[in-house]
C-alpha positions as CSV (number, residue, x, y, z in Angstrom):
1,M,0.0,0.0,0.0
2,D,1.1,3.5,-0.9
3,N,0.5,5.9,2.0
4,K,1.2,8.9,-0.2
5,K,-1.4,7.6,-2.7
6,I,-4.0,7.1,0.0
7,G,-3.2,10.5,1.5
8,N,-3.6,12.2,-1.9
9,F,-6.9,10.3,-2.5
10,I,-8.3,11.5,0.9
11,A,-7.4,15.1,0.1
12,E,-8.9,14.8,-3.4
13,M,-12.2,13.3,-2.2
14,R,-12.4,15.9,0.7
15,K,-12.1,18.7,-1.8
16,A,-14.6,17.0,-4.1
17,N,-17.1,17.1,-1.2
18,N,-16.3,20.8,-0.6
19,M,-14.8,20.2,2.9
20,T,-11.9,21.7,4.7
21,Q,-9.6,19.6,6.8
22,K,-11.3,21.1,9.8
23,D,-14.8,20.2,8.5
24,L,-13.6,16.6,7.9
25,A,-12.0,16.4,11.3
26,E,-15.1,17.6,13.1
27,Q,-17.3,15.0,11.4
28,L,-14.8,12.2,12.5
29,N,-14.2,13.6,16.0
30,V,-10.5,13.9,15.3
31,T,-8.1,16.8,15.1
32,D,-7.4,18.7,11.8
33,K,-3.7,17.9,12.5
34,A,-4.6,14.2,12.2
35,V,-6.3,14.8,8.9
36,S,-3.3,16.8,7.7
37,K,-1.0,13.9,8.5
38,W,-3.2,11.4,6.6
39,E,-3.2,13.6,3.5
40,R,0.5,14.1,3.6
41,G,1.1,10.3,4.0
42,M,2.7,10.7,7.4
43,G,0.1,8.7,9.3
44,Y,-2.9,6.4,8.9
45,P,-6.5,6.6,10.1
46,E,-7.4,4.2,12.9
47,I,-8.9,1.0,11.6
48,T,-12.2,1.9,13.4
49,T,-12.2,5.3,11.7
50,I,-12.1,3.9,8.2
51,P,-15.8,3.1,7.7
52,S,-16.8,6.6,9.0
53,L,-14.2,8.3,6.8
54,A,-15.3,6.4,3.8
55,K,-18.9,7.3,4.4
56,V,-18.2,11.0,4.9
57,L,-16.1,11.1,1.7
58,N,-18.9,9.1,-0.2
59,I,-16.6,6.3,-1.2
60,S,-16.3,2.6,-0.2
61,T,-13.8,1.3,2.3
62,S,-12.1,-0.7,-0.4
63,E,-11.6,2.5,-2.5
64,L,-10.2,4.3,0.6
65,M,-7.7,1.6,1.3
66,L,-6.7,1.3,-2.4
67,G,-6.4,5.0,-2.7
68,Q,-8.4,5.2,-6.0
69,K,-11.9,4.8,-7.4
70,I,-12.9,1.3,-8.3
71,D,-14.3,0.8,-11.8
72,S,-16.7,-2.1,-11.4
73,D,-16.8,-2.7,-15.2
74,T,-13.1,-2.9,-16.0
75,G,-11.2,-3.3,-12.8
76,N,-10.7,-6.3,-10.6
77,S,-9.8,-4.3,-7.5
78,S,-13.1,-5.3,-5.9
79,D,-12.0,-8.9,-5.8
80,P,-12.6,-10.0,-2.1
81,E,-9.1,-11.5,-1.9
82,V,-7.6,-8.2,-3.0
83,I,-9.7,-6.3,-0.5
84,V,-8.8,-8.7,2.4
85,S,-5.1,-8.4,1.4
86,D,-5.2,-4.6,1.3
87,T,-7.1,-4.5,4.7
88,M,-4.5,-6.7,6.3
89,E,-1.6,-4.6,4.9
90,F,-3.3,-1.4,6.0
91,V,-3.7,-2.8,9.6
92,E,-0.1,-3.9,9.6
93,Q,1.1,-0.5,8.4
94,A,-1.1,1.3,10.9
95,H,0.2,-0.8,13.7
96,R,3.8,-0.2,12.6
97,Q,3.1,3.6,12.5
98,K,1.5,3.5,16.0
99,T,4.5,1.5,17.3
100,L,6.9,4.0,15.9
101,I,5.0,6.9,17.5
102,T,5.0,5.1,20.8
103,K,8.7,4.4,20.6
104,N,9.4,8.1,19.7
105,I,7.3,9.2,22.7
106,I,9.3,6.9,25.1
107,F,12.6,7.9,23.6
108,N,11.8,11.6,23.9
109,S,10.6,11.1,27.4
110,I,13.9,9.5,28.3
111,N,15.8,12.3,26.7
112,V,13.8,15.0,28.6
113,S,14.2,13.0,31.9
114,F,18.0,12.7,31.4
115,L,18.3,16.4,30.6
116,I,16.2,17.5,33.6
117,G,18.2,15.2,35.8
118,I,21.6,16.6,34.6
119,F,20.4,20.2,34.8
120,V,19.0,19.9,38.3
121,C,22.0,18.1,39.7
122,V,24.5,20.5,38.1
123,L,22.5,23.5,39.3
124,C,22.2,22.2,42.9
125,N,25.9,21.3,43.0
126,F,27.0,24.6,41.7
127,V,24.6,26.8,43.7
128,I,25.0,25.0,47.0
129,Q,28.7,24.1,46.9
130,K,30.0,26.6,44.3
131,R,31.7,23.8,42.4
132,L,31.1,20.8,40.2
133,D,32.0,17.5,41.7
134,W,29.3,15.0,42.7
135,S,27.0,16.1,39.8
136,L,29.6,14.9,37.3
137,Y,28.8,11.4,38.4
138,V,25.3,11.9,37.3
139,V,26.4,13.6,34.0
140,G,28.8,10.8,33.1
141,S,26.3,8.0,34.1
142,E,23.4,9.5,32.2
143,I,25.5,10.0,29.1
144,A,26.7,6.4,29.2
145,A,23.2,5.2,29.8
146,W,21.9,7.2,26.8
147,V,24.6,5.9,24.5
148,I,23.7,2.3,25.5
149,L,19.9,2.8,25.2
150,A,19.8,4.9,22.0
151,P,20.4,2.0,19.6
152,F,17.1,0.3,20.8
153,F,15.2,3.4,19.5
154,L,17.4,4.7,16.6
155,I,18.3,1.7,14.6
156,K,16.1,-1.1,13.2
157,R,18.6,-4.0,13.2
158,H,21.5,-5.1,15.3
159,R,20.1,-3.2,18.3
160,F,21.9,-5.4,20.9
161,V,25.2,-5.0,19.0
162,G,24.7,-1.3,19.0
163,A,24.0,-1.3,22.7
164,M,27.1,-3.4,23.4
165,A,29.2,-1.0,21.2
166,G,27.8,1.9,23.4
167,L,28.8,0.0,26.6
168,T,32.2,-0.8,25.2
169,I,32.8,2.9,24.2
170,T,31.6,4.5,27.4
171,I,32.6,2.1,30.2
172,L,36.3,3.2,30.5
173,P,35.7,7.0,30.2
174,L,33.1,6.6,33.0
175,L,35.6,4.7,35.2
176,F,38.3,7.4,34.5
177,L,35.7,10.0,35.5
178,I,35.0,8.2,38.8
179,E,38.7,7.9,39.4
180,Y,39.2,11.6,38.8
181,L,36.4,12.5,41.2
182,C,37.1,10.0,44.1
183,P,40.1,10.5,46.5
184,I,41.7,7.1,45.6
185,K,43.7,7.3,42.3
186,G,45.5,4.9,40.0
187,W,43.1,2.0,40.2
188,V,41.4,2.0,36.8
189,I,44.2,0.7,34.6
190,P,45.8,-1.9,36.9
191,F,42.6,-3.1,38.6
192,A,39.4,-2.2,36.7
193,L,40.7,-2.4,33.1
194,P,41.5,-6.2,33.2
195,M,38.0,-7.0,34.7
196,V,36.3,-4.8,32.2
197,V,38.1,-6.4,29.3
198,I,37.2,-9.9,30.5
199,S,33.6,-9.0,31.1
200,L,33.2,-7.3,27.8
201,I,34.6,-10.4,26.0
202,G,32.0,-12.5,27.7
203,L,29.2,-10.1,26.9
204,W,30.2,-9.8,23.2
205,I,30.2,-13.6,22.9
206,S,26.7,-13.7,24.5
207,V,25.3,-11.0,22.2
208,I,26.7,-12.6,19.1
209,L,25.4,-16.0,20.0
210,F,21.9,-14.8,20.9
211,S,21.6,-12.4,18.0
212,Y,23.1,-14.3,15.1
213,T,22.7,-18.0,15.8
214,R,19.7,-20.3,15.9
215,I,21.0,-22.4,18.8
216,N,18.4,-23.5,21.2
217,R,18.0,-20.8,23.8
218,L,18.1,-23.2,26.7
219,Y,21.4,-24.5,25.4
220,L,22.6,-20.9,25.2
221,V,21.5,-20.1,28.7
222,S,23.3,-23.2,29.9
223,F,26.4,-22.0,28.1
224,E,26.1,-18.5,29.7
225,L,25.9,-20.0,33.2
226,I,29.2,-21.9,32.5
227,L,30.8,-18.9,30.9
228,F,29.9,-16.2,33.5
229,G,29.2,-18.3,36.5
230,V,32.2,-20.6,36.3
231,V,34.9,-19.6,33.8
232,L,34.8,-15.8,34.1
233,N,34.0,-16.0,37.8
234,I,37.2,-18.0,38.4
235,I,39.3,-15.7,36.2
236,I,38.0,-12.5,37.8
237,N,38.1,-13.8,41.4
238,S,41.6,-15.1,40.9
239,F,42.7,-11.7,39.6
240,V,41.0,-9.8,42.5
241,S,42.4,-12.1,45.1
242,N,45.9,-11.7,43.8
243,Y,45.5,-7.9,43.5
244,L,44.1,-7.4,47.0
245,N,45.9,-10.3,48.6
246,S,42.6,-11.6,49.8
247,Y,41.1,-15.0,49.3
248,D,37.5,-16.2,49.7
249,N,37.5,-19.6,48.1
250,L,34.4,-21.0,49.8
251,S,31.9,-18.5,48.5
252,N,33.4,-18.6,45.1
253,F,33.3,-22.3,45.0
254,I,29.6,-22.3,46.0
255,V,28.8,-19.8,43.2
256,E,30.7,-21.8,40.6
257,L,29.2,-25.1,41.8
258,S,25.6,-23.7,41.7
259,C,26.0,-22.2,38.2
260,G,27.6,-25.4,36.9
261,F,24.7,-27.5,38.4
262,L,22.0,-25.2,36.9
263,A,23.8,-25.3,33.5
264,V,23.8,-29.1,33.5
265,V,20.1,-29.2,34.6
266,L,19.1,-26.8,31.8
267,F,21.2,-28.7,29.2
268,V,19.6,-32.0,30.1
269,Y,16.1,-30.5,30.1
270,A,16.7,-28.9,26.7
271,A,18.0,-32.3,25.3
272,I,14.9,-34.1,26.7
273,R,12.5,-31.5,25.1
274,K,14.3,-31.8,21.8
275,N,14.1,-35.6,21.8
276,R,10.4,-35.5,22.6
277,K,9.7,-33.1,19.7
């Protein structure tokens, strides 16, 4: 379906019936802005509005969804299969349009909330203490959060990869900002950086497996439990223990054992389900 064609047809029939956009809007109990969007091909009428709109414009619902007059003598556009197909396509496009509008509203709300949070924190910090220190935590954190969340709203494909790229880009600058603001210095590169690299490798593996493979999701969850709960847990805890000269083998062993047990249970359950199917 061609939304421009439908919009032009609505405008043509409205003018043929000597109506302004406001007149048509009043008869349908909608705003004239909504009518303007329809005619410019930037939106679709609600599916429940189509019969009333067709009646007001003195056309059939089939003609409205086709965006043209139907010639009953020469055309086959009144074929029931064609009408049903056009109706389904119209509903799908209208639903897609509504989803896009809802997504934009949510994203804009997030943007406004982040900006208000940054402004209020910076203002309070500067007015009360005459300097900028703790508010920079908020600024850095919200910028990082925005970069990670934005791909879910701004791109159609590879959203999780985009979010992971945002996390990869922002995590170290955020840690350096925290180091700059806190009294203890020199811990990011020798202490935080190795753990960040190890964790990011695990997360990238997970995102790629879940996004670009068709492996059974239960198998993947089982693999994730082994990867994060056992392998990465052992590596990170060994590094932290050596760095801090502190050892807590019992709690680490319990976590690793629990994750390993759950992984085996999930793997066996997935295998049983696959055999039954």
